[in-house]
PDB file of N, CA, C and O in Angstrom:
ATOM      1  N   MET A   1     -15.561 -43.167 -43.255  1.00  0.00           N
ATOM      2  CA  MET A   1     -14.542 -42.233 -42.905  1.00  0.00           C
ATOM      3  C   MET A   1     -15.192 -41.157 -42.082  1.00  0.00           C
ATOM      4  O   MET A   1     -16.143 -40.548 -42.572  1.00  0.00           O
ATOM      5  N   LYS A   2     -14.752 -40.864 -40.848  1.00  0.00           N
ATOM      6  CA  LYS A   2     -15.247 -39.929 -39.993  1.00  0.00           C
ATOM      7  C   LYS A   2     -14.537 -38.529 -40.181  1.00  0.00           C
ATOM      8  O   LYS A   2     -13.306 -38.511 -40.169  1.00  0.00           O
ATOM      9  N   PHE A   3     -15.194 -37.440 -40.342  1.00  0.00           N
ATOM     10  CA  PHE A   3     -14.585 -36.137 -40.453  1.00  0.00           C
ATOM     11  C   PHE A   3     -14.574 -35.494 -39.031  1.00  0.00           C
ATOM     12  O   PHE A   3     -15.481 -35.681 -38.220  1.00  0.00           O
ATOM     13  N   THR A   4     -13.482 -34.725 -38.795  1.00  0.00           N
ATOM     14  CA  THR A   4     -13.437 -34.006 -37.621  1.00  0.00           C
ATOM     15  C   THR A   4     -14.273 -32.674 -37.793  1.00  0.00           C
ATOM     16  O   THR A   4     -14.637 -32.285 -38.903  1.00  0.00           O
ATOM     17  N   GLU A   5     -14.526 -32.063 -36.725  1.00  0.00           N
ATOM     18  CA  GLU A   5     -15.396 -30.808 -36.760  1.00  0.00           C
ATOM     19  C   GLU A   5     -14.721 -29.774 -37.711  1.00  0.00           C
ATOM     20  O   GLU A   5     -15.388 -29.102 -38.497  1.00  0.00           O
ATOM     21  N   GLN A   6     -13.381 -29.678 -37.605  1.00  0.00           N
ATOM     22  CA  GLN A   6     -12.727 -28.670 -38.468  1.00  0.00           C
ATOM     23  C   GLN A   6     -12.855 -29.026 -39.903  1.00  0.00           C
ATOM     24  O   GLN A   6     -12.966 -28.133 -40.744  1.00  0.00           O
ATOM     25  N   GLU A   7     -12.845 -30.350 -40.249  1.00  0.00           N
ATOM     26  CA  GLU A   7     -12.882 -30.759 -41.571  1.00  0.00           C
ATOM     27  C   GLU A   7     -14.254 -30.473 -42.194  1.00  0.00           C
ATOM     28  O   GLU A   7     -14.392 -30.114 -43.363  1.00  0.00           O
ATOM     29  N   LYS A   8     -15.256 -30.658 -41.326  1.00  0.00           N
ATOM     30  CA  LYS A   8     -16.683 -30.283 -41.745  1.00  0.00           C
ATOM     31  C   LYS A   8     -16.733 -28.791 -41.987  1.00  0.00           C
ATOM     32  O   LYS A   8     -17.299 -28.391 -43.005  1.00  0.00           O
ATOM     33  N   ILE A   9     -16.182 -27.924 -41.129  1.00  0.00           N
ATOM     34  CA  ILE A   9     -16.234 -26.469 -41.357  1.00  0.00           C
ATOM     35  C   ILE A   9     -15.528 -26.150 -42.575  1.00  0.00           C
ATOM     36  O   ILE A   9     -16.015 -25.321 -43.344  1.00  0.00           O
ATOM     37  N   ILE A  10     -14.390 -26.741 -42.840  1.00  0.00           N
ATOM     38  CA  ILE A  10     -13.664 -26.418 -44.126  1.00  0.00           C
ATOM     39  C   ILE A  10     -14.521 -26.851 -45.373  1.00  0.00           C
ATOM     40  O   ILE A  10     -14.649 -26.123 -46.358  1.00  0.00           O
ATOM     41  N   GLU A  11     -15.063 -28.017 -45.259  1.00  0.00           N
ATOM     42  CA  GLU A  11     -15.990 -28.398 -46.391  1.00  0.00           C
ATOM     43  C   GLU A  11     -17.049 -27.467 -46.627  1.00  0.00           C
ATOM     44  O   GLU A  11     -17.343 -27.143 -47.778  1.00  0.00           O
ATOM     45  N   GLN A  12     -17.693 -26.976 -45.546  1.00  0.00           N
ATOM     46  CA  GLN A  12     -18.799 -25.984 -45.761  1.00  0.00           C
ATOM     47  C   GLN A  12     -18.306 -24.668 -46.323  1.00  0.00           C
ATOM     48  O   GLN A  12     -18.998 -24.035 -47.120  1.00  0.00           O
ATOM     49  N   ILE A  13     -17.138 -24.254 -45.925  1.00  0.00           N
ATOM     50  CA  ILE A  13     -16.547 -23.042 -46.341  1.00  0.00           C
ATOM     51  C   ILE A  13     -16.320 -23.170 -47.892  1.00  0.00           C
ATOM     52  O   ILE A  13     -16.736 -22.297 -48.655  1.00  0.00           O
ATOM     53  N   LEU A  14     -15.700 -24.197 -48.300  1.00  0.00           N
ATOM     54  CA  LEU A  14     -15.460 -24.415 -49.719  1.00  0.00           C
ATOM     55  C   LEU A  14     -16.628 -24.445 -50.560  1.00  0.00           C
ATOM     56  O   LEU A  14     -16.609 -23.933 -51.679  1.00  0.00           O
ATOM     57  N   LYS A  15     -17.795 -25.101 -50.016  1.00  0.00           N
ATOM     58  CA  LYS A  15     -19.003 -25.092 -50.766  1.00  0.00           C
ATOM     59  C   LYS A  15     -19.571 -23.738 -50.776  1.00  0.00           C
ATOM     60  O   LYS A  15     -20.111 -23.362 -51.816  1.00  0.00           O
ATOM     61  N   ALA A  16     -19.524 -22.964 -49.775  1.00  0.00           N
ATOM     62  CA  ALA A  16     -19.986 -21.559 -49.694  1.00  0.00           C
ATOM     63  C   ALA A  16     -19.329 -20.745 -50.668  1.00  0.00           C
ATOM     64  O   ALA A  16     -19.976 -19.947 -51.346  1.00  0.00           O
ATOM     65  N   VAL A  17     -18.102 -20.884 -50.790  1.00  0.00           N
ATOM     66  CA  VAL A  17     -17.307 -19.978 -51.736  1.00  0.00           C
ATOM     67  C   VAL A  17     -17.698 -20.357 -53.139  1.00  0.00           C
ATOM     68  O   VAL A  17     -17.878 -19.490 -53.995  1.00  0.00           O
ATOM     69  N   GLU A  18     -17.838 -21.716 -53.398  1.00  0.00           N
ATOM     70  CA  GLU A  18     -18.216 -22.132 -54.655  1.00  0.00           C
ATOM     71  C   GLU A  18     -19.609 -21.580 -55.072  1.00  0.00           C
ATOM     72  O   GLU A  18     -19.783 -21.189 -56.226  1.00  0.00           O
ATOM     73  N   LEU A  19     -20.556 -21.546 -54.188  1.00  0.00           N
ATOM     74  CA  LEU A  19     -21.932 -21.023 -54.421  1.00  0.00           C
ATOM     75  C   LEU A  19     -21.835 -19.450 -54.550  1.00  0.00           C
ATOM     76  O   LEU A  19     -22.466 -18.886 -55.444  1.00  0.00           O
ATOM     77  N   GLN A  20     -21.066 -18.753 -53.682  1.00  0.00           N
ATOM     78  CA  GLN A  20     -21.063 -17.352 -53.779  1.00  0.00           C
ATOM     79  C   GLN A  20     -20.398 -16.913 -55.100  1.00  0.00           C
ATOM     80  O   GLN A  20     -20.937 -16.050 -55.793  1.00  0.00           O
ATOM     81  N   THR A  21     -19.220 -17.502 -55.465  1.00  0.00           N
ATOM     82  CA  THR A  21     -18.534 -17.000 -56.621  1.00  0.00           C
ATOM     83  C   THR A  21     -18.945 -17.639 -57.928  1.00  0.00           C
ATOM     84  O   THR A  21     -18.628 -17.101 -58.989  1.00  0.00           O
ATOM     85  N   GLY A  22     -19.622 -18.737 -57.898  1.00  0.00           N
ATOM     86  CA  GLY A  22     -20.059 -19.458 -59.077  1.00  0.00           C
ATOM     87  C   GLY A  22     -18.835 -20.105 -59.799  1.00  0.00           C
ATOM     88  O   GLY A  22     -18.906 -20.473 -60.972  1.00  0.00           O
ATOM     89  N   ILE A  23     -17.712 -20.225 -59.039  1.00  0.00           N
ATOM     90  CA  ILE A  23     -16.538 -20.846 -59.606  1.00  0.00           C
ATOM     91  C   ILE A  23     -16.334 -22.262 -58.980  1.00  0.00           C
ATOM     92  O   ILE A  23     -16.331 -22.456 -57.765  1.00  0.00           O
ATOM     93  N   ASN A  24     -16.166 -23.214 -59.906  1.00  0.00           N
ATOM     94  CA  ASN A  24     -16.042 -24.590 -59.363  1.00  0.00           C
ATOM     95  C   ASN A  24     -14.778 -24.684 -58.461  1.00  0.00           C
ATOM     96  O   ASN A  24     -13.737 -24.082 -58.723  1.00  0.00           O
ATOM     97  N   ARG A  25     -14.955 -25.494 -57.368  1.00  0.00           N
ATOM     98  CA  ARG A  25     -13.978 -25.606 -56.346  1.00  0.00           C
ATOM     99  C   ARG A  25     -12.596 -26.031 -56.986  1.00  0.00           C
ATOM    100  O   ARG A  25     -11.533 -25.507 -56.652  1.00  0.00           O
ATOM    101  N   SER A  26     -12.705 -27.026 -57.930  1.00  0.00           N
ATOM    102  CA  SER A  26     -11.481 -27.441 -58.502  1.00  0.00           C
ATOM    103  C   SER A  26     -10.692 -26.442 -59.330  1.00  0.00           C
ATOM    104  O   SER A  26      -9.495 -26.570 -59.590  1.00  0.00           O
ATOM    105  N   ASP A  27     -11.473 -25.420 -59.727  1.00  0.00           N
ATOM    106  CA  ASP A  27     -10.855 -24.371 -60.461  1.00  0.00           C
ATOM    107  C   ASP A  27     -10.151 -23.301 -59.608  1.00  0.00           C
ATOM    108  O   ASP A  27      -9.057 -22.839 -59.933  1.00  0.00           O
ATOM    109  N   PHE A  28     -10.885 -22.890 -58.397  1.00  0.00           N
ATOM    110  CA  PHE A  28     -10.315 -22.004 -57.607  1.00  0.00           C
ATOM    111  C   PHE A  28      -9.211 -22.452 -56.740  1.00  0.00           C
ATOM    112  O   PHE A  28      -8.531 -21.615 -56.147  1.00  0.00           O
ATOM    113  N   VAL A  29      -8.973 -23.789 -56.618  1.00  0.00           N
ATOM    114  CA  VAL A  29      -7.912 -24.306 -55.928  1.00  0.00           C
ATOM    115  C   VAL A  29      -6.725 -24.726 -56.856  1.00  0.00           C
ATOM    116  O   VAL A  29      -5.759 -25.377 -56.457  1.00  0.00           O
ATOM    117  N   SER A  30      -6.895 -24.298 -58.097  1.00  0.00           N
ATOM    118  CA  SER A  30      -5.846 -24.662 -59.111  1.00  0.00           C
ATOM    119  C   SER A  30      -4.808 -23.569 -59.062  1.00  0.00           C
ATOM    120  O   SER A  30      -4.959 -22.615 -58.299  1.00  0.00           O
ATOM    121  N   ASN A  31      -3.822 -23.672 -59.803  1.00  0.00           N
ATOM    122  CA  ASN A  31      -2.712 -22.603 -59.823  1.00  0.00           C
ATOM    123  C   ASN A  31      -3.038 -21.490 -60.911  1.00  0.00           C
ATOM    124  O   ASN A  31      -2.153 -20.709 -61.260  1.00  0.00           O
ATOM    125  N   SER A  32      -4.212 -21.432 -61.398  1.00  0.00           N
ATOM    126  CA  SER A  32      -4.565 -20.428 -62.408  1.00  0.00           C
ATOM    127  C   SER A  32      -4.487 -18.953 -61.713  1.00  0.00           C
ATOM    128  O   SER A  32      -4.799 -18.759 -60.538  1.00  0.00           O
ATOM    129  N   ARG A  33      -4.093 -18.088 -62.479  1.00  0.00           N
ATOM    130  CA  ARG A  33      -3.919 -16.698 -62.064  1.00  0.00           C
ATOM    131  C   ARG A  33      -5.070 -15.853 -62.479  1.00  0.00           C
ATOM    132  O   ARG A  33      -5.003 -14.634 -62.320  1.00  0.00           O
ATOM    133  N   LYS A  34      -6.199 -16.453 -63.038  1.00  0.00           N
ATOM    134  CA  LYS A  34      -7.286 -15.650 -63.484  1.00  0.00           C
ATOM    135  C   LYS A  34      -7.813 -14.812 -62.310  1.00  0.00           C
ATOM    136  O   LYS A  34      -7.932 -15.399 -61.234  1.00  0.00           O
ATOM    137  N   GLU A  35      -8.132 -13.554 -62.381  1.00  0.00           N
ATOM    138  CA  GLU A  35      -8.580 -12.749 -61.364  1.00  0.00           C
ATOM    139  C   GLU A  35      -9.727 -13.225 -60.522  1.00  0.00           C
ATOM    140  O   GLU A  35      -9.782 -13.022 -59.309  1.00  0.00           O
ATOM    141  N   SER A  36     -10.650 -13.872 -61.219  1.00  0.00           N
ATOM    142  CA  SER A  36     -11.825 -14.437 -60.599  1.00  0.00           C
ATOM    143  C   SER A  36     -11.408 -15.598 -59.627  1.00  0.00           C
ATOM    144  O   SER A  36     -11.954 -15.759 -58.536  1.00  0.00           O
ATOM    145  N   TYR A  37     -10.482 -16.329 -60.068  1.00  0.00           N
ATOM    146  CA  TYR A  37      -9.973 -17.456 -59.213  1.00  0.00           C
ATOM    147  C   TYR A  37      -9.268 -16.917 -57.997  1.00  0.00           C
ATOM    148  O   TYR A  37      -9.452 -17.426 -56.892  1.00  0.00           O
ATOM    149  N   LEU A  38      -8.417 -15.835 -58.198  1.00  0.00           N
ATOM    150  CA  LEU A  38      -7.761 -15.254 -57.091  1.00  0.00           C
ATOM    151  C   LEU A  38      -8.735 -14.668 -56.062  1.00  0.00           C
ATOM    152  O   LEU A  38      -8.529 -14.773 -54.853  1.00  0.00           O
ATOM    153  N   ASP A  39      -9.793 -14.054 -56.577  1.00  0.00           N
ATOM    154  CA  ASP A  39     -10.839 -13.460 -55.613  1.00  0.00           C
ATOM    155  C   ASP A  39     -11.533 -14.617 -54.839  1.00  0.00           C
ATOM    156  O   ASP A  39     -11.853 -14.477 -53.659  1.00  0.00           O
ATOM    157  N   ALA A  40     -11.737 -15.664 -55.474  1.00  0.00           N
ATOM    158  CA  ALA A  40     -12.371 -16.783 -54.855  1.00  0.00           C
ATOM    159  C   ALA A  40     -11.368 -17.361 -53.795  1.00  0.00           C
ATOM    160  O   ALA A  40     -11.799 -17.659 -52.681  1.00  0.00           O
ATOM    161  N   ARG A  41     -10.142 -17.516 -54.084  1.00  0.00           N
ATOM    162  CA  ARG A  41      -9.170 -17.940 -53.132  1.00  0.00           C
ATOM    163  C   ARG A  41      -9.015 -16.947 -51.888  1.00  0.00           C
ATOM    164  O   ARG A  41      -8.795 -17.342 -50.743  1.00  0.00           O
ATOM    165  N   LYS A  42      -9.141 -15.757 -52.218  1.00  0.00           N
ATOM    166  CA  LYS A  42      -9.116 -14.773 -51.041  1.00  0.00           C
ATOM    167  C   LYS A  42     -10.341 -14.808 -50.205  1.00  0.00           C
ATOM    168  O   LYS A  42     -10.271 -14.678 -48.983  1.00  0.00           O
ATOM    169  N   LYS A  43     -11.483 -14.983 -50.846  1.00  0.00           N
ATOM    170  CA  LYS A  43     -12.753 -15.254 -50.059  1.00  0.00           C
ATOM    171  C   LYS A  43     -12.575 -16.515 -49.142  1.00  0.00           C
ATOM    172  O   LYS A  43     -12.831 -16.513 -47.938  1.00  0.00           O
ATOM    173  N   ALA A  44     -12.111 -17.581 -49.843  1.00  0.00           N
ATOM    174  CA  ALA A  44     -11.878 -18.817 -49.035  1.00  0.00           C
ATOM    175  C   ALA A  44     -10.933 -18.616 -47.925  1.00  0.00           C
ATOM    176  O   ALA A  44     -11.154 -19.178 -46.852  1.00  0.00           O
ATOM    177  N   THR A  45      -9.814 -17.803 -48.097  1.00  0.00           N
ATOM    178  CA  THR A  45      -8.848 -17.543 -47.172  1.00  0.00           C
ATOM    179  C   THR A  45      -9.478 -16.853 -45.961  1.00  0.00           C
ATOM    180  O   THR A  45      -9.280 -17.236 -44.808  1.00  0.00           O
ATOM    181  N   GLU A  46     -10.260 -15.795 -46.298  1.00  0.00           N
ATOM    182  CA  GLU A  46     -10.966 -14.949 -45.217  1.00  0.00           C
ATOM    183  C   GLU A  46     -11.894 -15.936 -44.344  1.00  0.00           C
ATOM    184  O   GLU A  46     -11.917 -15.859 -43.115  1.00  0.00           O
ATOM    185  N   LEU A  47     -12.585 -16.781 -45.003  1.00  0.00           N
ATOM    186  CA  LEU A  47     -13.561 -17.679 -44.226  1.00  0.00           C
ATOM    187  C   LEU A  47     -12.667 -18.684 -43.452  1.00  0.00           C
ATOM    188  O   LEU A  47     -12.967 -19.001 -42.300  1.00  0.00           O
ATOM    189  N   LEU A  48     -11.578 -19.186 -44.070  1.00  0.00           N
ATOM    190  CA  LEU A  48     -10.814 -20.261 -43.376  1.00  0.00           C
ATOM    191  C   LEU A  48     -10.180 -19.596 -42.155  1.00  0.00           C
ATOM    192  O   LEU A  48     -10.037 -20.299 -41.154  1.00  0.00           O
ATOM    193  N   ILE A  49      -9.814 -18.419 -42.125  1.00  0.00           N
ATOM    194  CA  ILE A  49      -9.221 -17.557 -40.950  1.00  0.00           C
ATOM    195  C   ILE A  49     -10.315 -17.451 -39.910  1.00  0.00           C
ATOM    196  O   ILE A  49     -10.164 -17.866 -38.760  1.00  0.00           O
ATOM    197  N   LYS A  50     -11.490 -16.843 -40.383  1.00  0.00           N
ATOM    198  CA  LYS A  50     -12.542 -16.528 -39.391  1.00  0.00           C
ATOM    199  C   LYS A  50     -13.196 -17.708 -38.822  1.00  0.00           C
ATOM    200  O   LYS A  50     -13.362 -17.769 -37.604  1.00  0.00           O
ATOM    201  N   GLU A  51     -13.620 -18.747 -39.676  1.00  0.00           N
ATOM    202  CA  GLU A  51     -14.439 -19.779 -39.247  1.00  0.00           C
ATOM    203  C   GLU A  51     -13.638 -21.014 -38.791  1.00  0.00           C
ATOM    204  O   GLU A  51     -13.968 -21.616 -37.769  1.00  0.00           O
ATOM    205  N   ALA A  52     -12.610 -21.386 -39.525  1.00  0.00           N
ATOM    206  CA  ALA A  52     -11.854 -22.584 -39.210  1.00  0.00           C
ATOM    207  C   ALA A  52     -10.587 -22.298 -38.428  1.00  0.00           C
ATOM    208  O   ALA A  52      -9.906 -23.216 -37.972  1.00  0.00           O
ATOM    209  N   HIS A  53     -10.287 -21.067 -38.281  1.00  0.00           N
ATOM    210  CA  HIS A  53      -9.080 -20.660 -37.540  1.00  0.00           C
ATOM    211  C   HIS A  53      -7.800 -21.255 -37.958  1.00  0.00           C
ATOM    212  O   HIS A  53      -6.975 -21.680 -37.149  1.00  0.00           O
ATOM    213  N   LEU A  54      -7.643 -21.278 -39.271  1.00  0.00           N
ATOM    214  CA  LEU A  54      -6.402 -21.852 -39.891  1.00  0.00           C
ATOM    215  C   LEU A  54      -5.261 -20.960 -39.966  1.00  0.00           C
ATOM    216  O   LEU A  54      -5.476 -19.766 -40.180  1.00  0.00           O
ATOM    217  N   ASN A  55      -4.109 -21.372 -39.821  1.00  0.00           N
ATOM    218  CA  ASN A  55      -2.848 -20.507 -40.115  1.00  0.00           C
ATOM    219  C   ASN A  55      -2.465 -20.645 -41.518  1.00  0.00           C
ATOM    220  O   ASN A  55      -3.154 -21.321 -42.282  1.00  0.00           O
ATOM    221  N   ASP A  56      -1.390 -20.033 -41.908  1.00  0.00           N
ATOM    222  CA  ASP A  56      -0.973 -20.079 -43.244  1.00  0.00           C
ATOM    223  C   ASP A  56      -0.727 -21.489 -43.808  1.00  0.00           C
ATOM    224  O   ASP A  56      -1.075 -21.813 -44.944  1.00  0.00           O
ATOM    225  N   GLU A  57      -0.133 -22.269 -42.979  1.00  0.00           N
ATOM    226  CA  GLU A  57       0.108 -23.666 -43.336  1.00  0.00           C
ATOM    227  C   GLU A  57      -1.182 -24.441 -43.720  1.00  0.00           C
ATOM    228  O   GLU A  57      -1.279 -25.111 -44.748  1.00  0.00           O
ATOM    229  N   GLY A  58      -2.157 -24.285 -42.799  1.00  0.00           N
ATOM    230  CA  GLY A  58      -3.539 -24.888 -43.070  1.00  0.00           C
ATOM    231  C   GLY A  58      -4.122 -24.408 -44.260  1.00  0.00           C
ATOM    232  O   GLY A  58      -4.638 -25.199 -45.049  1.00  0.00           O
ATOM    233  N   ILE A  59      -4.091 -23.088 -44.492  1.00  0.00           N
ATOM    234  CA  ILE A  59      -4.748 -22.442 -45.587  1.00  0.00           C
ATOM    235  C   ILE A  59      -4.042 -22.993 -46.917  1.00  0.00           C
ATOM    236  O   ILE A  59      -4.707 -23.318 -47.900  1.00  0.00           O
ATOM    237  N   ALA A  60      -2.729 -23.068 -46.875  1.00  0.00           N
ATOM    238  CA  ALA A  60      -2.003 -23.544 -47.963  1.00  0.00           C
ATOM    239  C   ALA A  60      -2.385 -24.976 -48.334  1.00  0.00           C
ATOM    240  O   ALA A  60      -2.497 -25.297 -49.518  1.00  0.00           O
ATOM    241  N   LYS A  61      -2.584 -25.829 -47.348  1.00  0.00           N
ATOM    242  CA  LYS A  61      -2.920 -27.188 -47.600  1.00  0.00           C
ATOM    243  C   LYS A  61      -4.343 -27.264 -48.291  1.00  0.00           C
ATOM    244  O   LYS A  61      -4.521 -27.956 -49.293  1.00  0.00           O
ATOM    245  N   VAL A  62      -5.316 -26.539 -47.718  1.00  0.00           N
ATOM    246  CA  VAL A  62      -6.711 -26.467 -48.232  1.00  0.00           C
ATOM    247  C   VAL A  62      -6.759 -25.978 -49.628  1.00  0.00           C
ATOM    248  O   VAL A  62      -7.465 -26.547 -50.460  1.00  0.00           O
ATOM    249  N   LEU A  63      -6.019 -24.924 -49.921  1.00  0.00           N
ATOM    250  CA  LEU A  63      -6.092 -24.306 -51.241  1.00  0.00           C
ATOM    251  C   LEU A  63      -5.052 -24.819 -52.263  1.00  0.00           C
ATOM    252  O   LEU A  63      -5.074 -24.475 -53.445  1.00  0.00           O
ATOM    253  N   GLY A  64      -4.201 -25.606 -51.769  1.00  0.00           N
ATOM    254  CA  GLY A  64      -3.190 -26.121 -52.752  1.00  0.00           C
ATOM    255  C   GLY A  64      -2.191 -25.062 -53.173  1.00  0.00           C
ATOM    256  O   GLY A  64      -1.785 -25.054 -54.336  1.00  0.00           O
ATOM    257  N   VAL A  65      -1.791 -24.205 -52.327  1.00  0.00           N
ATOM    258  CA  VAL A  65      -0.855 -23.133 -52.637  1.00  0.00           C
ATOM    259  C   VAL A  65       0.288 -23.342 -51.650  1.00  0.00           C
ATOM    260  O   VAL A  65       0.220 -24.136 -50.712  1.00  0.00           O
ATOM    261  N   SER A  66       1.360 -22.562 -51.930  1.00  0.00           N
ATOM    262  CA  SER A  66       2.425 -22.590 -50.963  1.00  0.00           C
ATOM    263  C   SER A  66       2.084 -21.799 -49.668  1.00  0.00           C
ATOM    264  O   SER A  66       1.125 -21.029 -49.642  1.00  0.00           O
ATOM    265  N   LYS A  67       2.855 -21.997 -48.644  1.00  0.00           N
ATOM    266  CA  LYS A  67       2.615 -21.262 -47.478  1.00  0.00           C
ATOM    267  C   LYS A  67       2.987 -19.764 -47.597  1.00  0.00           C
ATOM    268  O   LYS A  67       2.425 -18.970 -46.843  1.00  0.00           O
ATOM    269  N   SER A  68       3.827 -19.361 -48.427  1.00  0.00           N
ATOM    270  CA  SER A  68       4.104 -17.974 -48.644  1.00  0.00           C
ATOM    271  C   SER A  68       2.860 -17.265 -49.464  1.00  0.00           C
ATOM    272  O   SER A  68       2.501 -16.102 -49.279  1.00  0.00           O
ATOM    273  N   THR A  69       2.306 -18.130 -50.350  1.00  0.00           N
ATOM    274  CA  THR A  69       1.210 -17.566 -51.087  1.00  0.00           C
ATOM    275  C   THR A  69      -0.045 -17.489 -50.193  1.00  0.00           C
ATOM    276  O   THR A  69      -0.869 -16.599 -50.402  1.00  0.00           O
ATOM    277  N   ALA A  70      -0.209 -18.332 -49.267  1.00  0.00           N
ATOM    278  CA  ALA A  70      -1.203 -18.277 -48.273  1.00  0.00           C
ATOM    279  C   ALA A  70      -1.138 -16.972 -47.450  1.00  0.00           C
ATOM    280  O   ALA A  70      -2.099 -16.255 -47.169  1.00  0.00           O
ATOM    281  N   ASN A  71       0.153 -16.783 -47.111  1.00  0.00           N
ATOM    282  CA  ASN A  71       0.541 -15.532 -46.297  1.00  0.00           C
ATOM    283  C   ASN A  71       0.203 -14.265 -47.101  1.00  0.00           C
ATOM    284  O   ASN A  71      -0.361 -13.299 -46.586  1.00  0.00           O
ATOM    285  N   ILE A  72       0.576 -14.319 -48.382  1.00  0.00           N
ATOM    286  CA  ILE A  72       0.149 -13.124 -49.258  1.00  0.00           C
ATOM    287  C   ILE A  72      -1.320 -12.859 -49.271  1.00  0.00           C
ATOM    288  O   ILE A  72      -1.747 -11.710 -49.158  1.00  0.00           O
ATOM    289  N   TYR A  73      -2.141 -13.944 -49.414  1.00  0.00           N
ATOM    290  CA  TYR A  73      -3.546 -13.797 -49.320  1.00  0.00           C
ATOM    291  C   TYR A  73      -4.048 -13.227 -48.066  1.00  0.00           C
ATOM    292  O   TYR A  73      -4.937 -12.376 -48.035  1.00  0.00           O
ATOM    293  N   ARG A  74      -3.451 -13.722 -47.005  1.00  0.00           N
ATOM    294  CA  ARG A  74      -3.778 -13.212 -45.492  1.00  0.00           C
ATOM    295  C   ARG A  74      -3.464 -11.707 -45.398  1.00  0.00           C
ATOM    296  O   ARG A  74      -4.254 -10.890 -44.925  1.00  0.00           O
ATOM    297  N   ASN A  75      -2.251 -11.407 -45.884  1.00  0.00           N
ATOM    298  CA  ASN A  75      -1.826  -9.938 -45.823  1.00  0.00           C
ATOM    299  C   ASN A  75      -2.628  -9.055 -46.669  1.00  0.00           C
ATOM    300  O   ASN A  75      -2.815  -7.891 -46.316  1.00  0.00           O
ATOM    301  N   SER A  76      -3.138  -9.536 -47.809  1.00  0.00           N
ATOM    302  CA  SER A  76      -3.944  -8.741 -48.730  1.00  0.00           C
ATOM    303  C   SER A  76      -5.327  -8.469 -48.134  1.00  0.00           C
ATOM    304  O   SER A  76      -6.018  -7.524 -48.513  1.00  0.00           O
ATOM    305  N   LEU A  77      -5.715  -9.360 -47.156  1.00  0.00           N
ATOM    306  CA  LEU A  77      -6.987  -9.180 -46.446  1.00  0.00           C
ATOM    307  C   LEU A  77      -6.744  -8.347 -45.106  1.00  0.00           C
ATOM    308  O   LEU A  77      -7.703  -8.061 -44.389  1.00  0.00           O
ATOM    309  N   ARG A  78      -5.594  -8.008 -44.821  1.00  0.00           N
ATOM    310  CA  ARG A  78      -5.182  -7.220 -43.590  1.00  0.00           C
ATOM    311  C   ARG A  78      -5.355  -8.013 -42.285  1.00  0.00           C
ATOM    312  O   ARG A  78      -5.668  -7.468 -41.226  1.00  0.00           O
ATOM    313  N   TYR A  79      -5.132  -9.347 -42.421  1.00  0.00           N
ATOM    314  CA  TYR A  79      -5.155 -10.150 -41.263  1.00  0.00           C
ATOM    315  C   TYR A  79      -3.786 -10.296 -40.675  1.00  0.00           C
ATOM    316  O   TYR A  79      -2.826 -10.489 -41.420  1.00  0.00           O
ATOM    317  N   GLN A  80      -3.644 -10.213 -39.355  1.00  0.00           N
ATOM    318  CA  GLN A  80      -2.436 -10.391 -38.659  1.00  0.00           C
ATOM    319  C   GLN A  80      -2.269 -11.867 -38.180  1.00  0.00           C
ATOM    320  O   GLN A  80      -3.272 -12.536 -37.931  1.00  0.00           O
ATOM    321  N   HIS A  81      -0.979 -12.396 -38.046  1.00  0.00           N
ATOM    322  CA  HIS A  81      -0.788 -13.667 -37.511  1.00  0.00           C
ATOM    323  C   HIS A  81      -1.117 -13.678 -35.989  1.00  0.00           C
ATOM    324  O   HIS A  81      -0.815 -12.713 -35.287  1.00  0.00           O
ATOM    325  N   LYS A  82      -1.722 -14.752 -35.499  1.00  0.00           N
ATOM    326  CA  LYS A  82      -1.874 -14.910 -34.094  1.00  0.00           C
ATOM    327  C   LYS A  82      -0.574 -15.113 -33.517  1.00  0.00           C
ATOM    328  O   LYS A  82       0.273 -15.794 -34.096  1.00  0.00           O
ATOM    329  N   LYS A  83      -0.355 -14.522 -32.331  1.00  0.00           N
ATOM    330  CA  LYS A  83       0.852 -14.681 -31.577  1.00  0.00           C
ATOM    331  C   LYS A  83       0.596 -15.476 -30.322  1.00  0.00           C
ATOM    332  O   LYS A  83       1.520 -15.715 -29.544  1.00  0.00           O
TER     333      LYS A  83
END
């Protein structure tokens, strides 16, 4: 199976967040509301915006959250939607 360049970037981002936060990827992409998991999701969101140039829908798919939740993470980081 061949990965696209964007899929490789996303994989690297998720590994980096896992290493930086010490939280297993399967935990921070879960629906848990633990503060440390939320922080890891926000860190992942920040990198997914900056490095992978994902919109809310893409972030939602990667993190396993709804599009509106991805939008909340984006807004909490003070990122604006691209127009």
